[in-house]
N, C-alpha and C positions, 0 to 999 in steps of 0.2 A: 525679667522680674514681675512676678504677679502680684494685681493690684486687688488688694483684699475689698471684696462686696460689700458694700453697706448694709446696715442690719436692717429689715424693712419689719417696723413695728406698730401696732396698733394698740392704742391705749383709749380707751372710754372713760368718760367723765375728765374730756381732757382740758375743759374748759376753765377751770379753777382748782384752787385747793390740791390736794395730792396730785390728782392726775397734771394737773398743769407744773405743779414742781418736776412729777416724773418726764414731762416733755422736755423740759430743760437739761435735763440730766442726759437723756438719751441725744439731745442734738448737739450734745457737747462731744459726744462719740461719733458725729458724722453721720446719725442713723435717717431713714426717711421714714416719716412716721405720716399715719393715717389717724387724724384728729377727730374723737367722735366724741358728742355730747348735744345738748337741745340748743344751747345758747350759741347763735352764730358769734356774737359782738365776743364774747370769750374766745370762742376758736379763732378769730382772724387774731387778735391778740397773742395767742400761741402761736399762730403761724407766723406772725413777723418775730416772734423769738428765735424760733427755730431755724428762720432763715438769716436772722443776724448771727448765730451762732455755728452756719457752715452746714446745717442739715437743708432736708426737703421735707414738705409739709403740705397734705392733701386735708381741706377743711371739708369735713363729712357730718354737717345736721342732722342728728339721729334721735330719735327717741326710742331705746336699748329694749324697751318693754313693748314694742312690734318686732317680732321675729323677721319679718320680710325686710324691716329700713337694715337690720342687724347684718342680714345677708347681703342686702345690696350693699352697704357699705364696705363688707370684707372684698366684694366683688371689685369694685371699684378701685379699692386698693390693690389689690394683685394685678389690674389693668395698668394701671400709672406706674408701678412699683417694682412689679414681681413678686416671687412667692412670699408670704409674710413668714417672718422667723421666730417673732412675738408676740403674742398676744396677751394686752395686761385690761383686766376688766377691773374697772373702778367707779364707773356709775353709781350713785345713790341717792337714794330721799330718804326723808326720815320725818317722824314728829314727836315733838315731846308733850306728853301728855299722859293723864291714868288712862290707862285702859278704858271704862266705861264711857270714858268721853270722846273716844276717837268713833266717828262715822265708820260703819261696815267699809264704805267705797275707800276711806281713805285709809285704811289698812291694808286694802286690796291695790293700792296704789303705790305704796311703800313696799310692797312685798313685789308686786309686777317689775318694779325698776331697780329694787337692792336685790333680789334673790332672781327672778327669770331673768332679768338682764344678763347676769352671767351665766345663767345657763344657755341664753343663745347666742352670748358673745362665744363661750366654749363650743358651742354646736358648728357655730361658722367657721373658727378655727379649726376644730378638729377635721370636718370636712375636707379641707385642704391639707392640714400636716399630716393626717395619718396614711395616705396614700403617698406621701414624701417619704414616711417614715424618719421626720425629722420636726423638729420644731418646740417653744417652750409656750406654755400658758400661764399667767400667773395672777392667782387672785386676791385681790388685797379685800385682807379681812381684817376683824379686830381683835382684842381681848374680850370683847363681848359675845364673841362666838362659843366662848367658852363659859366665860363667868358674867350672865344677863344683868341688869340693873332696872331699878325703878324706873317708868315715864316713857320706856324706850321699848316697851314689847314686840311693835312691829319691826324695830331696825333688828333688835336682839334675835326675833325670830328669825329674820332672814340670814342674818350671819351664820348662825349655827344652821341654816340648812344649806347654805353654800359650803358649809364646810362637811355636813354628810355629805352631801351631792358630789364635791372634788374627792374625797376618799373613794367612794363606788367609782369614778370615772378611772381614779389611779389604779383602783384594782383590775377593772377591765383592760386597759393599757399594759399591765404584767402579764395577763391572762395571753393577750395576743403578741405578747413580746414586742411592743412597738417601743421606738426611741423616741417617740413625744415625750416629753418631761411636763408634768402639771405640778405646781407648787402653791403653797397660800404663806402670805404674808401676814402675820399677826400684828394690828398696830396696837401702839398707844393712844393718848388723848391727845390731837395734834390741832396746832392753831391755823384753823382754814376757816373761809366766809360763810359756811353751812350754818354757822350759829345765828347770822344773821338772814339766811333765807328757809331754814327750814319752818314750818308750821309749829308756831308755840300757843301750847292751852294754858301754859302756867303764868302766872300774874308776872315773875320776874322775868329779865331777859337769861336766855340761857347760855350756859358755857360748858368747856370739856372739861371733865373731873381729873383733876391735880393729880399728876405732875404733868405738863402738859411740853409738846416737842414742835420743834417747828416741822414744816411740811419737807423741807431739805432732807431730813434725816430720815420720813418716810420713804423720799425718793430713792436716795442711797441704797435704802435696805432692799426698795425694789428690783433696782438695776442690777446688784448684788446675786438677788433671788434668782434672776433671768439667766444671769451667765454662769450660775453654778448650780450643782445636783443638789439639791437640797431637799426634801419631803415639806419641810415646815419651817417657816422662820419666824422668829420671834422679836419683837423690836421693842426695847427699853425694858429697865427691870421691873417697872410696876406692871408690864405685860406678863412676864412670868412670874410674878409674886400672885397676881388673879389666877392664871391658870393652874398654878401649884397649889392658891389656897382651895379653889375650888372642888379641887381631886381631894385633900386632906380634909378639910372641913367645910362642905358646903351649907349644910345648916348654919352654921356660925356666920357664914357670910350672907345667908339669906336675912337674919335679923340684924346684924350690922349695917347691910346696905337698907335696910327697912326705915334705920331711924337716920341714916346720914344720906342718904341717896337723891331725898327729895331737894337738900337745901346745898349739895356738893354741885348740883348741875343747873344753879340758878346764879347769877349774881344779884347783886342788892339794888340794882337800876329796874324800874319799873318796866313791864313790857307795854310797847303800844300795840291795842288789840286791834287797830287798824292797818298794821304792819302786812305788806302783802308777803306770801310765801314761793317757793318754785316748788311746791309738790304737783300741780297742774300743769303750770307752764314756765319757761324760763324767765326768769328777770332780767330788764335790759341792762347792758351796761356790761364792761369787761371787771369780773371780781377780782381777777390776779389770782395768787397764791396764799396769801396770809390774810390771818384773820384779825380782829383786834385784840387779841393777847401778847402782842411782841415782846411786853415788859416781864410777861411772867414766864414765856416760851424757853424750852434750851433748845440749842443747836446743835449738841453733839450727845451721843449714847456711849457710856462707856460700854454699857451691855453686849449692844449692836457691834462695836470695834472688835470685844474679845470676839464674838462670835465669826465676824470677818476673819481674823488672823487666827484662830483658834490652831491651826496645824501650826503656823511657824509657833507658838505658846506652847504645844505640845512637844516639839522639835527643842526648844530651848528650855522646858522644862528636864527632857532627857537629855539634853548636856549637862544641865547644872547637876542632874543624879550622876550620871557620868563622871563629873569632875570630881564630887565628894568620894565617890567611890575609888576613884584613882587616886586622891588625896590619903584617903584610907590604907590603900595600898602602899604607897610610897612610905607611908610612916611604919608600916607594919616592917616592910623592909628594912627600913633605916634601923630599926630597934633589933631585928636578927642581925644585921651586920655589925651592932654595938656589942650584941651580945658574943657574937663570934670573936670579936676582939679582945672582950675580956677572956673566953677561952683561952685564946692565943697567950694571952699572959698570963695565965695562970698557969703552964706548962713550966716546971721548975725544975733547975739543975739535976735535981735529983733525980725526975724523971730521966733525962738524958741520962744519966751517969748509969741508972740500973740497964736501960737498955744497951748502953757501951758494954757493962758487964755481961750480957746474955750474950751479946756479939762475940768478945773475946772466949766463954765458954764453950760455943760453938766452933773455935777457931783454933783451939789449944794444941791442937796436932801439925799448926801450921810451923814449920822448922828452917825452910831455907828463907835465904834473906829476900828471896824476890817475892815470897809468900807473904814475909812478915810486913817489906814495905808496901804491898798490892792490903794489906789488911787495914796499914794506918792510913793509906787513902782513902780508903772505903769508909772507915771508920768517921776521918775529917769532912767527907762528903755527908755522911749520915748526921752527924752533929750537926752541919749546915741546913741541911733540908729540915732537921725534926726543930730547926729555930724559926725558919722562914716561911713553911707549908701552911695549908689551911688546916683547921682543927681535925677535921677527919682524917686529912691523910697523916697529921700527928700520930692519930689515936691506931691508926692502923702500922704506922710504922713500929711504935712503941709495945702495940700489943695489949694498949688499954682499951 
């Protein structure tokens, strides 16, 4: 009996937040995981969780904005665990600020980590997967890839760029008839530690725009996307609404977010202007998976469940329609049988007598006793058949 080979997975941004939750989810599957991020403290915490769950992990402190470091991480994973099956790009950086208050080097840094980090990760993965003609790349996206909001010009621009870049790569894979799969998972607001480490130029502490989901919901979606051939996956009804809304009424949403977007991204608490950020260097300590919004975050998405189970739901819907159709058919057949019974009962004695008379007229020339006996027997049989046969048979026998 053959033993299935554990999945070899690389996750960037693995030290905290969505990436950390995804590490845990794949660890439960017994995967061998390359842990890529800048924070060694966070990566060590993730490694311990993987090993406790029965998987294996390789800690790879890496700045994804450096293509050489990303390539070295990919090579190290394949040397340790073998060919990479799944590569997940999740590393990010951000800054909450009006556009004109962002320094050029800060904007560039967000772009290099959040966008070019995905580019370099995809390059490293495809160099290996394409020659083997197998593998999956998952880009962790956001509803902001479609619907930008104020105060996050750098981050929204990077997420939109990832979507365009990914679509282009997908077309090339189709052209080459490659079996490598690339997908993008568009996330809603998620309760991660990033809101306590991103650079914040606003007067109040930052927060995700409600509704907020727990990182485990995002991780579930990523694992599902990595193991199913879907072009793109939306997580949460708020993501669906944002994407559809910007397709239907983009100008209206521009005005709405201009009025509400500043307040919805800040809490009532004042921000500490001296608080350090992780824009340039990782912060010390293991930040874990959850942020400070556990009391507001949802740990379940009905929309995601519907997406994951849509094949069964379609089957159930089809079965329901079939049952309704069958019920209607059975009802119509019952009505037809009832009508036939009514027709049977409507055959009167006069109908039978008329048939008997016609039969007698046809046999007036029968004179012998055997012939007459045969006639009487035949008439008796005819009368019995007329009373018991189906209506169409009765009509045929009586000539009606």
